[in-house]
Z-matrix of the N, CA and C atoms (Angstrom, degrees):
N
C 1 1.433
C 2 1.521 1 108.61
N 3 1.294 2 119.37 1 144.83
C 4 1.454 3 122.54 2 -175.14
C 5 1.544 4 110.06 3 -98.97
N 6 1.331 5 117.39 4 11.53
C 7 1.427 6 120.20 5 -178.69
C 8 1.564 7 109.59 6 -99.94
N 9 1.292 8 115.03 7 130.42
C 10 1.463 9 117.53 8 172.34
C 11 1.536 10 112.46 9 -81.95
N 12 1.314 11 112.65 10 167.19
C 13 1.499 12 118.63 11 178.03
C 14 1.558 13 109.03 12 -56.51
N 15 1.323 14 117.80 13 -39.24
C 16 1.446 15 124.51 14 177.06
C 17 1.478 16 110.60 15 -56.86
N 18 1.300 17 115.49 16 -45.74
C 19 1.535 18 117.85 17 -179.25
C 20 1.500 19 111.25 18 -68.38
N 21 1.287 20 120.86 19 -36.33
C 22 1.475 21 124.48 20 175.02
C 23 1.543 22 107.97 21 -58.16
N 24 1.347 23 115.19 22 -44.08
C 25 1.492 24 119.32 23 -179.43
C 26 1.522 25 114.31 24 -60.90
N 27 1.307 26 116.80 25 -20.24
C 28 1.467 27 119.29 26 173.17
C 29 1.509 28 112.45 27 -62.59
N 30 1.333 29 116.40 28 -29.32
C 31 1.428 30 123.27 29 -179.23
C 32 1.501 31 116.03 30 -103.77
N 33 1.352 32 117.76 31 -11.35
C 34 1.495 33 117.28 32 -171.88
C 35 1.548 34 107.21 33 -143.65
N 36 1.317 35 113.36 34 149.74
C 37 1.471 36 119.03 35 173.87
C 38 1.569 37 111.37 36 -86.30
N 39 1.300 38 114.35 37 -31.08
C 40 1.499 39 119.12 38 -176.59
C 41 1.504 40 108.43 39 -140.09
N 42 1.348 41 111.47 40 132.55
C 43 1.512 42 116.80 41 178.06
C 44 1.470 43 108.61 42 -115.23
N 45 1.313 44 118.08 43 131.42
C 46 1.387 45 124.94 44 172.10
C 47 1.527 46 110.91 45 -107.57
N 48 1.334 47 119.28 46 142.09
C 49 1.506 48 118.81 47 -177.44
C 50 1.560 49 104.69 48 -126.14
N 51 1.299 50 109.99 49 136.29
C 52 1.497 51 120.28 50 175.28
C 53 1.461 52 108.84 51 -126.28
N 54 1.305 53 114.67 52 133.47
C 55 1.517 54 118.15 53 -178.91
C 56 1.479 55 115.42 54 -91.24
N 57 1.349 56 117.01 55 -17.52
C 58 1.396 57 122.93 56 -175.67
C 59 1.565 58 109.93 57 -132.75
N 60 1.304 59 117.77 58 164.19
C 61 1.406 60 122.97 59 178.42
C 62 1.568 61 107.58 60 -61.62
N 63 1.247 62 118.51 61 -43.60
C 64 1.451 63 121.87 62 -179.23
C 65 1.520 64 109.72 63 -61.35
N 66 1.336 65 119.83 64 -48.20
C 67 1.458 66 122.54 65 174.73
C 68 1.488 67 113.56 66 -57.89
N 69 1.331 68 118.08 67 -35.52
C 70 1.471 69 120.24 68 175.17
C 71 1.514 70 111.87 69 -62.91
N 72 1.331 71 116.73 70 -44.92
C 73 1.497 72 121.08 71 179.77
C 74 1.562 73 106.87 72 -60.58
N 75 1.315 74 117.95 73 -48.24
C 76 1.439 75 121.83 74 -177.08
C 77 1.537 76 111.43 75 -60.75
N 78 1.308 77 114.39 76 -42.19
C 79 1.478 78 119.90 77 -178.80
C 80 1.546 79 108.54 78 -62.69
N 81 1.317 80 117.23 79 -45.46
C 82 1.486 81 121.07 80 -179.37
C 83 1.573 82 110.61 81 -69.30
N 84 1.271 83 119.03 82 -37.57
C 85 1.541 84 119.92 83 176.56
C 86 1.514 85 109.31 84 -67.42
N 87 1.305 86 120.56 85 -39.75
C 88 1.549 87 123.86 86 -178.62
C 89 1.475 88 111.21 87 -78.27
N 90 1.362 89 119.97 88 -12.95
C 91 1.466 90 121.62 89 -178.09
C 92 1.503 91 107.95 90 -131.51
N 93 1.349 92 119.77 91 72.13
C 94 1.505 93 121.21 92 -170.67
C 95 1.594 94 110.41 93 -66.75
N 96 1.318 95 118.29 94 -15.00
C 97 1.446 96 118.27 95 179.06
C 98 1.534 97 112.95 96 -91.69
N 99 1.334 98 117.54 97 12.03
C 100 1.462 99 120.08 98 179.69
C 101 1.551 100 107.91 99 -65.05
N 102 1.381 101 111.52 100 144.52
C 103 1.473 102 119.78 101 -170.99
C 104 1.558 103 110.02 102 -101.16
N 105 1.307 104 115.58 103 -31.62
C 106 1.459 105 117.83 104 -168.38
C 107 1.567 106 108.73 105 -146.73
N 108 1.360 107 113.82 106 138.89
C 109 1.459 108 120.96 107 172.04
C 110 1.530 109 108.04 108 -124.05
N 111 1.309 110 115.45 109 122.33
C 112 1.447 111 118.67 110 170.23
C 113 1.485 112 106.27 111 -96.63
N 114 1.341 113 116.03 112 100.83
C 115 1.481 114 123.19 113 -170.92
C 116 1.549 115 112.68 114 -93.43
N 117 1.242 116 114.12 115 112.74
C 118 1.509 117 119.34 116 174.21
C 119 1.527 118 106.61 117 -74.45
N 120 1.249 119 115.04 118 134.73
C 121 1.508 120 122.09 119 179.76
C 122 1.543 121 114.93 120 -70.76
N 123 1.382 122 111.17 121 -45.93
C 124 1.497 123 119.16 122 179.88
C 125 1.510 124 110.06 123 -93.60
N 126 1.292 125 118.76 124 99.36
C 127 1.486 126 124.77 125 174.56
C 128 1.499 127 111.12 126 -130.75
N 129 1.346 128 115.82 127 154.86
C 130 1.466 129 120.06 128 172.27
C 131 1.502 130 112.32 129 -64.07
N 132 1.358 131 117.77 130 158.10
C 133 1.510 132 125.98 131 178.52
C 134 1.523 133 114.88 132 70.38
N 135 1.326 134 117.63 133 -47.52
C 136 1.427 135 121.82 134 -175.76
C 137 1.478 136 111.34 135 -157.70
N 138 1.254 137 120.94 136 131.76
C 139 1.408 138 122.54 137 -175.29
C 140 1.630 139 111.63 138 -76.08
N 141 1.260 140 114.67 139 165.57
C 142 1.546 141 120.83 140 -175.40
C 143 1.544 142 111.41 141 -61.55
N 144 1.360 143 117.85 142 -30.59
C 145 1.441 144 119.98 143 -179.42
C 146 1.568 145 109.41 144 -65.83
N 147 1.267 146 115.38 145 -50.18
C 148 1.465 147 120.74 146 -177.67
C 149 1.533 148 110.73 147 -66.53
N 150 1.348 149 115.44 148 -39.99
C 151 1.563 150 120.44 149 179.04
C 152 1.607 151 106.35 150 -62.15
N 153 1.312 152 114.44 151 -42.71
C 154 1.506 153 116.25 152 -177.43
C 155 1.518 154 109.52 153 -66.52
N 156 1.343 155 119.88 154 -41.77
C 157 1.416 156 120.53 155 177.92
C 158 1.531 157 113.42 156 -59.74
N 159 1.372 158 115.96 157 -38.41
C 160 1.371 159 121.96 158 178.32
C 161 1.568 160 114.14 159 -67.63
N 162 1.380 161 114.31 160 -41.56
C 163 1.408 162 120.52 161 178.38
C 164 1.508 163 110.85 162 -64.44
N 165 1.304 164 117.63 163 -38.06
C 166 1.435 165 124.05 164 176.67
C 167 1.545 166 113.53 165 -57.28
N 168 1.306 167 114.35 166 -32.23
C 169 1.522 168 118.10 167 -178.17
C 170 1.518 169 111.38 168 -64.36
N 171 1.371 170 118.48 169 -22.77
C 172 1.465 171 117.90 170 -177.27
C 173 1.569 172 110.07 171 -127.04
N 174 1.323 173 118.28 172 -9.25
C 175 1.505 174 118.78 173 177.37
C 176 1.518 175 106.31 174 -141.46
N 177 1.312 176 116.60 175 102.96
C 178 1.437 177 122.03 176 -178.63
C 179 1.572 178 110.40 177 -87.66
N 180 1.274 179 119.10 178 -15.05
C 181 1.447 180 125.38 179 -169.09
C 182 1.512 181 115.62 180 -94.82
N 183 1.332 182 118.31 181 -29.58
C 184 1.472 183 121.91 182 -176.61
C 185 1.533 184 109.17 183 -62.27
N 186 1.357 185 111.33 184 140.86
C 187 1.487 186 116.55 185 178.85
C 188 1.511 187 106.59 186 -83.14
N 189 1.279 188 118.77 187 124.83
C 190 1.414 189 122.16 188 178.56
C 191 1.547 190 110.29 189 -117.42
N 192 1.271 191 120.03 190 117.04
C 193 1.440 192 126.46 191 177.11
C 194 1.464 193 111.20 192 -105.04
N 195 1.271 194 121.73 193 117.37
C 196 1.477 195 125.67 194 179.50
C 197 1.530 196 107.25 195 -77.93
N 198 1.294 197 115.04 196 141.77
C 199 1.486 198 121.05 197 176.24
C 200 1.506 199 109.50 198 -139.71
N 201 1.342 200 114.75 199 138.93
C 202 1.451 201 119.64 200 176.87
C 203 1.475 202 109.70 201 -156.35
N 204 1.300 203 111.60 202 153.50
C 205 1.540 204 121.79 203 173.30
C 206 1.489 205 110.63 204 -86.05
N 207 1.426 206 116.01 205 -18.52
C 208 1.424 207 119.87 206 -176.31
C 209 1.530 208 109.73 207 -97.58
N 210 1.290 209 116.21 208 75.14
C 211 1.439 210 121.58 209 -171.48
C 212 1.537 211 113.62 210 -80.27
N 213 1.297 212 116.25 211 93.61
C 214 1.495 213 118.65 212 178.56
C 215 1.576 214 101.96 213 -102.33
N 216 1.307 215 111.32 214 160.32
C 217 1.548 216 117.78 215 -174.69
C 218 1.512 217 109.16 216 -63.89
N 219 1.312 218 120.79 217 -30.43
C 220 1.502 219 123.99 218 179.54
C 221 1.521 220 114.52 219 -80.93
N 222 1.344 221 117.05 220 -11.21
C 223 1.492 222 118.21 221 -174.96
C 224 1.539 223 110.44 222 -61.69
N 225 1.303 224 117.73 223 -45.61
C 226 1.456 225 121.29 224 -174.68
C 227 1.497 226 107.66 225 -59.77
N 228 1.306 227 118.65 226 -49.58
C 229 1.400 228 120.53 227 -177.32
C 230 1.529 229 113.37 228 -63.72
N 231 1.345 230 116.93 229 -39.40
C 232 1.438 231 121.86 230 175.65
C 233 1.544 232 111.77 231 -63.12
N 234 1.336 233 117.42 232 -34.44
C 235 1.414 234 122.25 233 -178.95
C 236 1.559 235 108.68 234 -69.10
N 237 1.328 236 115.35 235 -48.95
C 238 1.423 237 118.45 236 -179.08
C 239 1.489 238 110.85 237 -63.23
N 240 1.334 239 118.19 238 -41.24
C 241 1.482 240 120.05 239 179.39
C 242 1.541 241 111.08 240 -65.95
N 243 1.312 242 119.18 241 -25.16
C 244 1.487 243 120.87 242 178.52
C 245 1.480 244 111.02 243 -77.29
N 246 1.341 245 116.46 244 -19.82
C 247 1.467 246 119.06 245 -179.19
C 248 1.567 247 115.99 246 122.74
N 249 1.328 248 113.57 247 2.33
C 250 1.485 249 117.15 248 176.40
C 251 1.528 250 111.31 249 -69.01
N 252 1.275 251 115.34 250 148.11
C 253 1.484 252 119.91 251 175.41
C 254 1.529 253 111.72 252 -83.29
N 255 1.290 254 114.95 253 -26.72
C 256 1.468 255 117.50 254 -177.81
C 257 1.521 256 109.89 255 -159.92
N 258 1.319 257 118.13 256 173.43
C 259 1.448 258 125.09 257 -173.62
C 260 1.583 259 107.44 258 -140.11
N 261 1.362 260 113.43 259 136.38
C 262 1.455 261 116.28 260 175.31
C 263 1.467 262 108.83 261 -137.22
N 264 1.332 263 120.47 262 143.03
C 265 1.439 264 125.88 263 175.61
C 266 1.508 265 113.04 264 -90.55
N 267 1.355 266 118.36 265 135.06
C 268 1.434 267 121.15 266 178.05
C 269 1.507 268 107.20 267 -90.77
N 270 1.372 269 117.80 268 149.43
C 271 1.425 270 124.52 269 -3.34
C 272 1.524 271 113.44 270 -79.84
N 273 1.302 272 119.54 271 152.44
C 274 1.417 273 122.60 272 179.88
C 275 1.564 274 105.92 273 -130.60
N 276 1.340 275 114.24 274 156.76
C 277 1.478 276 118.66 275 -177.23
C 278 1.513 277 113.51 276 -104.51
N 279 1.295 278 114.67 277 177.23
C 280 1.440 279 119.98 278 -179.52
C 281 1.480 280 113.18 279 -62.62
N 282 1.295 281 122.95 280 -33.79
C 283 1.438 282 125.56 281 -178.17
C 284 1.477 283 109.03 282 -64.04
N 285 1.323 284 117.13 283 -51.17
C 286 1.492 285 119.51 284 -177.04
C 287 1.547 286 109.40 285 -66.03
N 288 1.415 287 117.80 286 -38.62
C 289 1.411 288 118.97 287 177.83
C 290 1.578 289 110.89 288 -64.59
N 291 1.284 290 117.56 289 -39.16
C 292 1.482 291 119.64 290 179.68
C 293 1.543 292 110.48 291 -68.11
N 294 1.358 293 117.82 292 -32.19
C 295 1.450 294 118.98 293 179.42
C 296 1.580 295 106.96 294 -68.15
N 297 1.298 296 119.00 295 -40.11
C 298 1.485 297 122.78 296 177.27
C 299 1.531 298 110.46 297 -61.01
N 300 1.332 299 116.90 298 -43.28
C 301 1.504 300 122.89 299 -176.73
C 302 1.565 301 102.96 300 -63.58
N 303 1.276 302 119.50 301 -48.31
C 304 1.447 303 120.36 302 -176.64
C 305 1.597 304 109.95 303 -62.05
N 306 1.333 305 113.72 304 -39.44
C 307 1.519 306 116.91 305 -179.90
C 308 1.529 307 110.55 306 -59.45
N 309 1.344 308 116.33 307 -43.85
C 310 1.471 309 117.85 308 -174.26
C 311 1.550 310 114.16 309 -97.01
N 312 1.292 311 117.56 310 -18.49
C 313 1.449 312 118.91 311 -176.81
C 314 1.546 313 108.14 312 -131.93
N 315 1.322 314 112.44 313 73.07
C 316 1.509 315 120.78 314 -178.62
C 317 1.537 316 108.05 315 -71.16
N 318 1.270 317 119.56 316 106.15
C 319 1.489 318 121.73 317 177.39
C 320 1.489 319 108.73 318 -131.43
């Protein structure tokens, strides 16, 4: 990803980081007011599709954007079917990220 931690902070007050699908589920469960999940598809322990499906069992409202460097034509469909709101291929820049934030967080 081409965004630095500073650039993320332009869009968020608090950033949580999970290295595995299981950590992502725990972070979402422990932070029910979370607004956005940037879900990597390829993670240890559990992939992003399964993690998304499990998060959707207890949080239907959080925006989940799938991200992967392995952009296959079926990845977008699989991400949406798993419960992601959107899909983005890595690397991506600040402009594209800002457009997604405007799309989901119109303020």
